C-alpha positions in Angstrom: 109.3 69.7 89.6 110.8 67.1 92.8 112.6 64.9 90.3 114.2 68.1 88.6 115.3 69.3 92.6 117.0 65.7 93.1 118.8 65.9 89.3 120.3 69.6 89.8 121.4 69.0 93.0 123.8 65.8 91.5 125.5 68.6 89.9 125.7 70.8 92.7 126.6 67.8 94.9 130.7 68.7 96.3 129.2 71.9 97.5 129.0 72.3 101.4 125.4 71.5 102.8 124.1 75.0 104.6 121.6 72.5 106.6 123.4 72.4 110.4 122.2 68.8 112.5 121.0 69.3 116.0 124.0 67.8 117.2 127.2 70.0 116.9 129.8 67.4 118.5 132.3 66.5 115.5 133.7 63.3 114.3 137.2 62.7 116.1 140.3 61.8 114.2 140.6 58.4 113.8 141.8 55.9 111.2 138.7 55.3 109.7 135.2 56.9 108.6 131.9 55.7 108.1 130.6 55.9 104.3 127.0 57.0 103.9 124.9 54.9 101.4 122.0 56.4 100.1 119.6 55.8 97.2 117.4 58.0 94.4 114.2 56.0 94.0 113.6 58.3 90.9 117.1 57.4 88.8 118.1 53.8 90.5 121.8 55.3 91.4 123.6 54.7 94.7 125.5 57.5 96.3 128.3 56.5 98.9 130.2 59.7 100.9 131.9 60.3 104.2 130.3 63.6 104.9 127.4 63.3 107.0 126.1 67.1 105.8 126.3 65.9 102.2 124.4 63.0 102.9 121.1 64.7 104.6 121.3 67.5 102.0 120.6 64.7 99.5 117.7 63.1 101.7 116.1 66.6 101.8 115.2 66.4 98.3 113.8 62.5 98.5 117.0 60.0 98.3 116.4 57.5 100.9 119.2 56.4 103.9 120.7 53.0 103.3 122.3 53.3 106.9 126.4 52.6 107.0 128.0 50.9 103.3 131.4 50.3 105.0 134.4 52.4 106.8 136.6 53.7 104.7 140.1 54.2 106.0 141.4 58.1 106.0 144.8 57.3 104.6 145.9 54.9 101.7 145.6 54.7 98.0 143.4 57.4 96.4 140.1 56.7 96.0 138.2 59.2 93.4 134.5 59.9 92.1 133.3 61.3 88.5 129.9 62.7 87.8 128.9 61.8 84.8 126.3 64.4 83.4 125.0 62.9 80.1 122.8 60.5 81.2 119.5 61.2 82.5 119.1 62.0 86.5 123.3 61.8 86.1 126.0 58.8 87.3 128.8 58.6 89.5 131.6 56.1 89.3 134.1 55.4 92.2 137.6 54.5 91.1 141.3 54.0 92.3 142.6 54.4 88.6 143.6 58.3 88.2 144.4 56.8 85.0 141.2 55.4 84.1 139.7 59.2 86.1 141.2 61.1 83.6 140.1 59.1 80.3 136.4 59.6 81.6 137.1 63.2 81.8 138.2 63.5 78.4 135.5 61.8 77.2 132.8 64.2 79.1 132.8 62.8 82.7 133.1 65.7 85.3 135.4 65.6 88.8 133.5 65.2 91.6 135.3 66.5 94.6 137.1 68.8 93.0 139.1 66.2 91.9 140.4 65.5 95.3 140.1 61.8 96.8 136.8 60.6 98.2 138.1 57.2 99.9 141.5 56.2 100.4 142.2 52.0 100.0 143.8 50.6 102.8 142.6 47.6 105.3 141.4 44.1 105.2 137.6 43.8 104.1 137.1 43.5 100.0 134.9 46.2 98.8 132.8 44.7 95.7 131.9 46.0 92.5 129.5 45.3 90.1 128.1 46.7 86.7 124.5 47.0 85.5 124.9 47.1 81.5 121.2 47.7 80.8 121.4 50.9 83.7 122.3 54.4 82.4 122.3 56.3 86.1 122.9 53.6 89.1 124.9 51.4 86.4 127.5 50.5 89.4 127.1 49.3 92.6 129.5 49.3 96.1 129.7 46.8 98.7 131.3 45.0 101.3 128.6 42.7 101.8 129.4 39.0 99.3 125.7 37.8 99.5 124.3 41.3 98.0 127.3 40.9 95.1 126.8 37.4 94.6 123.0 38.2 94.1 123.5 41.1 91.8 125.4 39.1 89.2 122.6 36.3 89.8 120.3 38.5 88.0 122.3 39.7 85.0 125.2 42.6 86.8 128.5 41.9 85.7 131.9 42.3 86.2 131.9 41.3 90.0 134.8 42.3 91.0 137.0 43.8 94.0 137.4 47.7 93.3 139.7 48.5 96.6 140.0 47.8 100.3 137.8 49.0 103.3 138.6 49.0 107.1 137.2 46.5 109.5 133.8 47.1 111.4 134.1 48.3 114.8 134.3 45.3 117.4 131.2 44.9 119.8 131.6 44.3 123.4 130.3 42.2 125.5 127.7 42.7 128.6 129.0 43.4 131.9 129.3 39.7 133.7 126.2 39.1 135.7 124.1 41.7 133.6 121.4 40.9 130.7 120.0 42.9 128.0 116.1 43.1 127.1 116.8 43.3 123.4 119.5 42.4 121.1 120.8 45.2 119.1 120.1 45.9 115.4 122.4 47.9 114.5 122.6 47.6 110.6 119.7 48.8 110.8 119.8 52.2 112.4 118.9 55.4 110.3 121.2 58.0 110.3 118.8 60.4 109.3 119.1 63.4 111.2 122.1 62.0 114.0 125.5 61.2 112.9 126.9 57.5 112.9 128.5 56.4 116.3 127.5 59.9 118.0 125.6 59.4 120.9 122.5 60.8 119.9 122.6 58.3 116.6 123.2 55.7 119.6 119.8 56.7 121.8 117.5 57.4 119.2 117.7 54.1 117.1 117.9 52.0 120.6 115.3 53.4 122.0 113.2 52.6 118.2 113.8 48.6 118.9 111.6 49.1 122.2 109.2 51.0 120.4 110.0 54.5 122.0 110.8 57.4 120.3 112.7 60.4 120.3 112.6 63.7 118.4 114.5 63.9 114.9 116.3 67.3 116.7 117.1 67.1 120.0 119.9 68.6 119.6 123.0 67.4 121.8 122.8 64.9 125.0 123.1 67.9 127.6 120.3 69.2 125.3 118.0 66.2 125.6 117.0 67.1 129.2 115.3 70.2 128.3 113.3 69.5 125.4 109.6 70.4 125.5 106.7 67.5 125.5 108.7 64.8 127.5 109.2 64.1 130.7 112.4 64.2 132.7 112.6 62.6 136.5 115.7 62.1 138.8 114.6 58.7 139.1 116.2 55.8 136.7 113.7 55.5 134.0 113.7 51.8 132.2 114.6 51.8 128.7 114.8 56.1 128.6 117.5 58.3 127.4 119.7 59.6 130.8 120.8 63.2 129.4 124.3 64.7 130.9 124.9 68.0 131.5 127.9 69.3 130.3 131.3 68.2 131.6 129.3 66.0 134.1 130.4 62.9 135.4 133.0 63.0 132.5 130.6 63.6 129.8 131.6 65.8 127.3 132.2 69.8 128.6 130.7 71.4 125.9 127.7 69.1 124.4 127.5 67.0 127.6 126.7 63.3 126.9 123.5 61.0 126.3 122.9 57.3 126.8 120.3 54.7 127.0 119.0 52.8 130.1 119.4 48.9 129.7 118.1 47.7 132.9 117.5 48.5 136.8 118.6 46.5 139.7 116.2 46.7 143.4 119.5 47.9 144.4 119.3 51.0 142.3 122.1 50.4 140.3 121.9 50.7 136.3 123.5 49.7 133.3 123.5 52.0 130.1 124.9 51.2 126.3 126.2 54.2 124.9 127.9 55.1 121.8 130.3 58.1 120.2 133.6 58.8 118.6 136.0 58.2 121.8 134.9 54.7 122.2 137.5 51.6 120.2 133.9 49.7 120.1 130.9 50.9 118.3 129.1 50.9 121.5 130.1 50.2 125.2 128.6 49.4 128.0 128.9 50.5 131.7 126.9 50.3 135.3 126.6 53.1 137.4 125.9 52.9 141.3 122.6 54.0 142.6 124.7 57.3 144.1 125.8 58.0 140.5 122.7 57.1 139.0 120.6 59.7 141.1 123.0 62.4 139.6 121.6 62.4 135.8 118.4 63.5 134.3 116.4 60.7 132.3 114.5 61.3 129.2 110.9 59.4 128.9 110.4 58.9 125.1 106.8 58.5 123.3 
């Protein structure tokens, strides 16, 4: 029954999910959008989408979250997605060529996403495609990782071309002068299971896990973290805790508030926090708060 649910959803993948993530703060306008990469262990297919809710619909029926595939431009040459219902498990194909897409439709494939582009080609980063002649579902793999591409070609995958162009990843900030952090970030392995990429909640949930500290998958918006039952909350800064801002507090979003991660505490009461959000030019940022600023906030201790 589980397999049937997965295969049925493939044919309906353009539909809007009724599932609503707890974090309501939507991604603001930008020149690029993260592409979520998912894997179907039953068919062997990868699926790529900029729609966070579409990705979560697939996870809910057994697809595996493989994080962020690449950063897609929000304008440029259109990239189309097509669906082949005639192979077991279904198969998706992505192409820059409208002519190729129309040829596939004439051969029995279906337009996906209402024949509208799912991505755009622009930027400076190559996106590679490889073809597995022995596969029916999941016959094509798309990646910006040159090592991954070459690894596939070495085991029999074919084609090995540049499919289109993508945008560079967000840059990473340096640690403020005089401060250190206890553990580096392994951002490539950050999960987007329920928190959208580059949201403040996504950052804190994953950063805490690097220290063996856990928060729930449905903590709500940043302002809601301090009100979640089952967690100790204090006004005294706690190392490696989540610091929760009320709506509009100290520059936080006037509707959703904010949440950040406490990286370091000094004897003078000042603290170093790390945080993410769609408004930052870098993937995340650091901020030093004085003792007075830190005392106004609430610290949620993870489990």
